[in-house]
C-alpha positions as MATLAB code, in Angstrom:
seq = 'MRVVMPQTLPKSTASGIAAVSGYEPWSKRTLDSIKDSLADDIPIFIRLHSAADYPCETVEDTKRLDMESHAVLIVGYDDESEEFLAIDPWNEGWRGEFGGVIQLPYSILHKVCVNCSADKCTRMSEMYTDVTITSNDKQNLVNLNIGFYTPRGYIMDKEDTQFTSFEVTLKSERNSFEVTRKVLGTWEIGEYAKLCFPIPINKSGIDTLSFDVKATIEGLRPYKYTDTFNYFFIEDVEYLAVESSISKSASSRNII';
ca = [
     -11.957  -20.504   13.154;
      -9.956  -23.217   11.465;
      -6.648  -22.505    9.747;
      -4.643  -25.120    7.867;
      -1.682  -25.010    5.546;
      -2.585  -24.344    1.884;
      -3.190  -27.369   -0.301;
      -1.783  -25.780   -3.463;
       1.932  -25.422   -4.054;
       3.263  -21.898   -3.453;
       5.047  -20.025   -6.204;
       8.425  -20.694   -4.626;
      11.039  -23.410   -4.202;
      13.993  -23.668   -1.834;
      16.999  -25.939   -1.355;
      17.084  -25.105    2.354;
      15.298  -23.199    5.092;
      16.124  -20.255    7.329;
      14.841  -21.791   10.548;
      14.241  -19.504   13.540;
      13.958  -20.926   17.076;
      12.032  -19.129   19.779;
      10.474  -19.594   23.164;
       7.790  -18.090   25.356;
       7.662  -18.642   29.135;
       3.938  -17.699   29.158;
       1.522  -20.366   27.974;
      -1.112  -18.091   26.425;
       1.493  -16.123   24.487;
       2.994  -19.383   23.227;
      -0.343  -20.417   21.728;
      -0.855  -16.997   20.127;
       2.679  -16.953   18.714;
       2.317  -20.400   17.163;
      -1.050  -19.522   15.622;
       0.351  -16.261   14.237;
       3.078  -18.176   12.387;
       0.646  -20.807   11.101;
      -1.550  -18.019    9.730;
       1.577  -16.828    7.852;
       1.890  -20.351    6.342;
       4.941  -21.111    8.519;
       4.915  -24.641   10.030;
       6.225  -25.201   13.566;
       8.746  -27.880   14.522;
       8.524  -29.204   18.090;
       9.916  -32.162   20.029;
       7.690  -34.321   22.202;
       8.337  -36.369   25.334;
       7.259  -39.457   23.475;
       8.674  -42.563   25.177;
       5.314  -43.474   26.708;
       3.572  -43.369   23.321;
       6.409  -44.927   21.328;
       7.845  -47.740   23.509;
      11.171  -49.187   22.436;
      12.455  -52.724   22.646;
      14.785  -51.998   25.591;
      14.588  -49.799   28.675;
      17.813  -48.078   27.646;
      16.380  -47.149   24.252;
      13.196  -45.871   25.901;
      15.206  -43.600   28.215;
      17.258  -42.335   25.295;
      14.100  -41.631   23.291;
      12.625  -39.573   26.104;
      15.812  -37.470   26.278;
      16.246  -36.995   22.512;
      12.536  -37.178   21.841;
      10.375  -37.345   18.771;
       9.793  -34.536   16.256;
       6.442  -33.502   14.800;
       5.471  -30.606   12.572;
       2.507  -28.423   13.534;
       0.757  -27.368   10.329;
      -2.560  -25.897   11.458;
      -4.949  -25.172   14.290;
      -8.631  -25.352   15.114;
      -9.996  -22.865   17.640;
     -13.350  -24.647   17.776;
     -11.871  -27.897   19.075;
      -8.886  -26.059   20.608;
      -6.373  -28.350   18.942;
      -3.257  -28.032   16.863;
      -2.906  -30.229   13.785;
       0.480  -31.949   13.537;
       2.135  -34.256   11.036;
       3.599  -37.235   12.882;
       6.143  -39.143   10.760;
       6.402  -42.077   13.148;
       4.340  -44.642   11.302;
       4.035  -48.390   11.851;
       7.087  -49.053    9.707;
       9.132  -47.203   12.325;
       7.482  -49.087   15.222;
       5.081  -46.263   15.900;
       1.319  -46.486   16.231;
       0.158  -43.243   14.624;
       1.434  -41.629   11.456;
      -0.330  -39.014    9.375;
      -2.048  -36.052   11.024;
      -2.600  -36.058   14.787;
      -4.326  -33.592   17.109;
      -2.510  -31.867   19.981;
      -4.913  -30.109   22.376;
      -3.907  -26.595   23.377;
      -4.143  -27.686   27.015;
      -1.382  -30.317   26.812;
       1.104  -28.599   24.487;
       3.131  -27.231   27.395;
       3.273  -30.658   29.040;
       4.321  -32.798   26.104;
       7.018  -30.534   24.609;
      10.685  -31.064   25.357;
      11.988  -27.927   27.096;
       8.362  -27.383   28.069;
       9.301  -24.828   30.752;
      10.438  -22.554   27.928;
       7.848  -23.683   25.371;
      10.582  -23.892   22.765;
       9.647  -24.361   19.118;
      11.250  -23.718   15.739;
       9.723  -21.988   12.730;
      10.586  -23.971    9.604;
      10.492  -20.981    7.316;
      11.807  -19.975    3.951;
      13.376  -16.573    3.619;
      11.132  -13.579    4.228;
      10.693  -11.436    1.111;
       8.795   -8.238    0.421;
       8.576   -6.733   -3.082;
       7.386   -3.193   -3.819;
       7.382   -0.991   -6.918;
       8.440    2.670   -6.888;
       9.602    5.023   -9.627;
      11.737    8.056  -10.257;
      11.469   10.413  -13.211;
      13.191    7.902  -15.507;
      12.154    4.353  -14.677;
      10.422    1.875  -12.417;
      12.327    0.401   -9.489;
      11.748   -3.027   -7.955;
      12.598   -2.929   -4.263;
      13.282   -6.217   -2.469;
      13.580   -6.632    1.295;
      14.924  -10.069    2.219;
      15.963  -11.821    5.424;
      14.727  -14.122    8.189;
      11.083  -14.589    9.021;
      10.673  -12.879   12.416;
       8.153  -14.556   14.719;
       6.331  -13.092   17.673;
       8.054  -13.762   21.006;
      11.581  -14.339   22.237;
      14.130  -15.500   19.656;
      17.031  -17.814   20.411;
      20.503  -17.004   19.061;
      19.205  -13.768   17.584;
      22.649  -12.143   17.530;
      24.486  -15.338   16.583;
      22.558  -16.220   13.422;
      23.035  -14.062   10.322;
      22.697  -13.884    6.595;
      26.041  -12.700    5.214;
      25.372  -12.469    1.474;
      22.582  -12.340   -1.076;
      22.925  -12.679   -4.836;
      19.611  -12.117   -6.569;
      18.836  -12.422  -10.269;
      15.551  -10.848  -11.352;
      13.943  -11.852  -14.658;
      10.811  -10.644  -16.394;
       8.556  -13.249  -17.984;
       6.764  -10.722  -20.206;
       9.637   -8.378  -21.042;
      13.097   -9.451  -22.101;
      15.372   -8.186  -19.361;
      17.450   -9.626  -16.534;
      19.131   -7.814  -13.626;
      21.485   -9.234  -10.981;
      22.414   -7.648   -7.656;
      24.787   -8.947   -4.972;
      25.232   -7.559   -1.473;
      27.552   -8.539    1.392;
      26.974   -7.691    5.030;
      25.481   -8.996    8.257;
      21.717   -9.264    8.736;
      20.541  -10.776   11.997;
      17.030  -12.049   12.705;
      14.776   -9.002   12.486;
      16.992   -7.173    9.972;
      16.529   -7.165    6.200;
      18.836   -6.607    3.253;
      17.479   -4.051    0.804;
      18.115   -4.498   -2.916;
      16.926   -2.202   -5.704;
      16.543   -3.252   -9.362;
      16.080   -0.614  -12.097;
      13.481   -1.724  -14.645;
      13.821   -0.486  -18.262;
      10.055   -0.080  -18.723;
       8.368    3.322  -18.571;
       4.789    2.194  -19.180;
       2.284    1.028  -16.614;
       1.094   -2.553  -16.683;
       1.224   -5.974  -15.061;
       4.323   -8.174  -15.142;
       5.428  -11.441  -13.560;
       8.920  -11.328  -12.092;
      11.024  -14.279  -10.996;
      13.693  -13.947   -8.307;
      16.543  -16.462   -8.119;
      18.299  -16.023   -4.762;
      21.613  -17.457   -3.597;
      22.130  -16.811    0.122;
      24.782  -17.524    2.741;
      23.777  -18.071    6.356;
      26.049  -18.417    9.416;
      25.371  -19.445   13.002;
      26.799  -20.930   16.196;
      24.211  -23.556   17.248;
      24.517  -26.497   17.539;
      28.035  -25.756   16.292;
      29.623  -23.037   14.198;
      28.432  -23.424   10.625;
      28.172  -21.719    7.247;
      25.477  -22.873    4.828;
      24.420  -21.745    1.391;
      21.094  -22.371   -0.240;
      18.964  -21.260   -3.150;
      15.518  -19.750   -3.048;
      13.339  -19.114   -6.091;
      10.045  -17.260   -6.042;
       7.655  -15.496   -8.415;
       5.926  -12.178   -7.811;
       3.215  -10.422   -9.813;
       3.782   -6.663   -9.952;
       2.187   -3.602  -11.497;
       4.456   -0.948  -12.988;
       3.832    2.755  -12.640;
       3.536    5.087  -15.627;
       6.782    7.028  -15.978;
       7.645    9.910  -18.308;
      11.351   10.140  -18.961;
      13.206   13.343  -18.136;
      13.978   13.768  -21.845;
      10.270   13.735  -22.711;
       9.550   16.245  -19.965;
      12.264   18.579  -21.275;
      10.982   18.282  -24.853;
       7.440   19.039  -23.707;
       8.643   22.129  -21.874;
      10.449   23.428  -24.958;
       7.324   22.888  -27.083;
       5.196   24.821  -24.624;
       7.628   27.740  -24.667;
];
């Protein structure tokens, strides 16, 4: 089976990412974890021991390169050829020999990665979001869970990386309403903030909702930092038919 990143643009934009770094000390589980994330459309950032493939002009620069290494982005995999597909930015203009998409066999991944004993890699992910529709006896409710993408395997700095605020503005493209919610707290990797938006529509039907998110993220590696970034995404939803409590009361009086 061959899986590659989608060729069409997703219905989302972001001014930053909520990267999550992980590791697996077992080779087979590393391969499965990476393929799981690729199937979720999450690319994988890794560093390669690359001095042999990208020689520098001086011995000192070559040694430095092998310590700091060279970054590539894994964007797909092919189980038939047992290879990962990676984007290598080191083109001829940067004194490299490759550029474009390269193949990394499953069998050598654990040898060429920096920190190969831990199989360390970083998921270059946007925020995780999950939108559901529920209702009470008065109105529809849009429920949003939001936080870090949580990969399979061990996670680095899990308790030292948090979202600390979310401000979300929801707009309807087909109905003229706008709702904003803001929450403060601490949500580590694996935890999700839960926001609820009341929708002033009591009829069933399809709608397209846009979510404009402003988020604050804090962490300790490689130094203590606080970042803010925006995330915008679109979600198609289907409302549930709702009878208001007033209508129910009127119907009861008519029956009596």
